[in-house]
N, C-alpha and C positions, 0 to 999 in steps of 0.2 A: 429464606423466603418461602412463603406458603403458596406454591404453584397451584394447589388444588382449587383455590378460589376462582382462578381464570378457567381452569378445566371444568369445574362445576357449572359455571355460568355458560360456557360454550355448549355443554350438554343440555342444559335447560332450554336454551334458545333454539338449539337444533330440534328438540322435540316440539317446541311451540311452532316452529316453521313446518315441521312434519317431514323431515328428511332423515335418512339413515346416516350412519357413520361413513358408509361407502359413498353416498351422495355428496356428503360434505368434503370428503377426501379427494373426489374426482378433480383432476387438474391442479391439485395442490400438493398432495403427498399420498402415502398409503393409508388404508383403513386402519391398519395396526398402529400407525403413528397417531391418528386421531384418537384412537382408544387410549393410548398412553397419555396423551395430552389431557383428555377428559378425566382420567384417573389422578392426574396431578403428578405423574411420574417424571414428566419432562415439560419444559416450557417451549412453546412454538417459536420458531425463528421470526424475525421481524417481518419478513416477506410473507411467511405462512399466516401469521396473525392478521396481517392486513387482508389477505385473500379470504380468510375465514370470516372476517368482519363483513366483507363485501357480500359473501354468500348468505350470511345471516341477516343482511339488510340493516346493519348498524354502522355508525361511525366508529372508526378505530379508537377514538378518544373514550368511547364507552368503557373499554376494558381498563382504562386507567382511572376510572372514577368509582370502581367498585371495592376499593379497599387496599389491598396489600401490594399491588404491583405499580411502582412509580413509572412515570413516563420516561425517566432517565434510563431505565433498563432497556426499553424499546430502542431508544436512540443509540445507546451503546452497542446493542446487537446489530443495528444497521451499520454502524461504524466498523464493527468487527468483520462483518461480511464483506464490506467494500475493501477493507484492508487486506483480507484474505485474497480476494479476486485480484487486487492490485499487485500483490506480492507473488502471485502464481501466474500472472499474465493471462488470466481468464476474463477477457474483456467482454465477452457476450454475457457472462454471468453478472458482471459488473453493471452493464447497461440495463439488465432486467430489474435489478434492485433499484437503480436510479429512476427508471420509468414508473415503477410502482410507488416510490416515495414522493415523486413529483406531484401526486394527487393527494398527498397527506398533509393536512394543515399543520401538523407538528413540524413539518419541514418548510413548506413554501411560505409560511407566515413568519418565519424566523430567519434573519439574514445569516446567522452563524450556521444553522442547519442547512439552509439553501446553498451556502458556500460549499459544503461537503458534497452535495449533489452536482453542482456545476463543475467542481474540480474533477470528479470521476467521469462525468460526461465528456469533458474535454479530453481526458486521457483516452477514452474510447474513440472519440472522433479522430484523434491523431493516429492511434495504434491500429485501429480496425478499419476505419473508413478512409484514412489517409487524407483527411480534410484539415491540413495544417493551419491555414489562416483562421478557420472557424474555431479550431482548438485553442489557438493563442488568444484570440479575441475573448473566448469564454473564460479562459484562465485569468485574464486581466479583470474581467467583470467579477469573477469569483473573489479575486484578491481584494478589490476595492469595496466589496460588500462590508468588510470589517476593518480594513487598514486605514489608518490616518496618522498624520505626523506627530500627534500628541500622545501616542502610546507606543509601547514596545511591540515589536513584531511577534505575533503568536507563532507557535510551532507549525500550525497548519498553513499560515501565510508563508512561512519559510519553505514548506513543502511545495506550495503552489508556485512560488518563484523558481524553485528548483526544477519543477516540471516545465516551466517556460524555457529555462536554460537548456534542459535536456532536449527539447524539441529543436532549439537553435543548433545545438551540437550535432543532432542527427542530420541536419541539413548543411553541415560544415560551416556554419556561421559561428566560428569559434570566439571571435571578439565579443559578440552579443552574449553568447553562452557564459563566458567568463565574467562579464559584467554582472549578470544576474546571480551567478554563483557567489561572487564576491560580496554582493549586497547581503546575501544570506549569511555569509561568513562574518561580515561586520556586525550583523544583527545578533549573531550568536555570542559575540564578545561582550555584549551588554546584558545577556541573559544569565542570571545566576545559576539556574538549574533547568536542565532539559528533562522533561518527563519521558520522552521517547528518545533514549540515548543514541539509537542507531541512526537518527537523522544526521548527526555530525559525521559518523563513519561514512554514510552514503554520500554526503556532500563532498568530503575530502577525496573520496574515491572517484567521483565524477569529475571534480576539478583535475585530478591527476590524469585521468583518461584524456581530457581535452588538451592538457599541457603536452602529453605525449604526442598527440596528433599534430600539435604545433611545432614539434621538434624540440620542446623545452624539457628535455629528459631529466636533467638534474632537479629542476623544480618539481616535476612530477613525482620523482622518487622521494623528495623531501615531504610532500604532502602525504604520500603513502606511509612513510615512517611515522609521521605525526598521528595519522589515523590508527596505525597499529598500536602505538603507545596508548591512545585513547581506549581502544578495544580492551587491552589488558587491564588498564586502570578501572574500567567500568565492568569488567568480566563479560564482555560481549563476544559471542561466537561468530555472528555474521560479519563478513568483511575481511577476516584475517586471511583466508585463502585467496580472495580476489585481490587484496592489496599486495600480498607476496607475489602473486602472478604478475601484477602490473610492474612491480620492481624488476622481476626477472625479465619481462618483456623489454623494459627500458634498457637493461644490460645487453639483451640480445641485439637490440638496434644499435648499440654501441660496439657490437662485435666482441663483447666480453663474455665468452661462453662459460667460463668458470663461475662467475658471479650469477649469470643467468640461470645456470643449473642449480646453484645453491638455493636461490629463492623459489624457483619453480618446483623443486622437490618438496619444499615446505608447503607450497600451495597445494600440491598434489595430496600430501598427507592430510591437510585440513579438509579437502573435498572428500577424501575417504571417510573421515570422521563424520561428515555430514551426509554421507552416502549420496552425493550429488553426481549421478552417473554421467550426465552430459559433460560436466566439467572434468570428471575423472578421465573419460575417454579422450577429450580434447587435449588436456595437459599431458596425459600419458603418451600420446603420439608425439607431442612436441619434445618431451624428454627423450624419447627414443631417437628422434632425429638429431637432437643436440649431442647426445652421447656418441652417436656415430660420427658426428662432425668433429667432436673433441678427440676421438680415437684416431 
């Protein structure tokens, strides 16, 4: 893609408005980054492009009507940012993107795109603001923007229902959580191909965690083993450590120290490969305690 078309147009409009690169960059990014954007070296993030459009006094759609940059790229960039913030638990960054795009007609005039914003806003309401009822209400609203009985459940709809389940699980409403998780599991059985394979891994892992909390340890382990098999079949890295730890924890609850150690050691090695320091420290301490107990 020729990014220089966008950069050239930003430069032209900046000069027409009569502001410097530093003026344009203020509150958005660095002057050096604006310089690189104008040269076509890099493409601005979705949020930055929107802020630039606001400063230059044009609608964001203007940039998608000048030739080489399709609107789809902008939407994918927003999705990428939200996914990053979701996976790294950076909820304040998440809501900043949501608030910015709520003003963007590319999103608020399209139910599928609006659904993306509602989903992430609900996650923020639950995780950061602790507004559980508002979060669940908004998640249901997001889900019903696109869901209906005459079509298969989309992957995003699956993720939204999983988010509802996770909130119920966090409040020890385990029956409700399992009901939503199993709705997603049943929907997956009718889906020929998942684009985002890790959705299935995360679903089985979350079901396993709830089953453990309900004392259904053998069922929990079965879900973990199915998920591990899926990870290996699809060459997925995420989840292998978490799933081995969950099996080890189940054995620990059954007072089977030998099997607990076996699985937790494998979990520990997977977390080492991912350089996940929090998990390494936590599981490392568990292993030390269990080895002393076994000795």
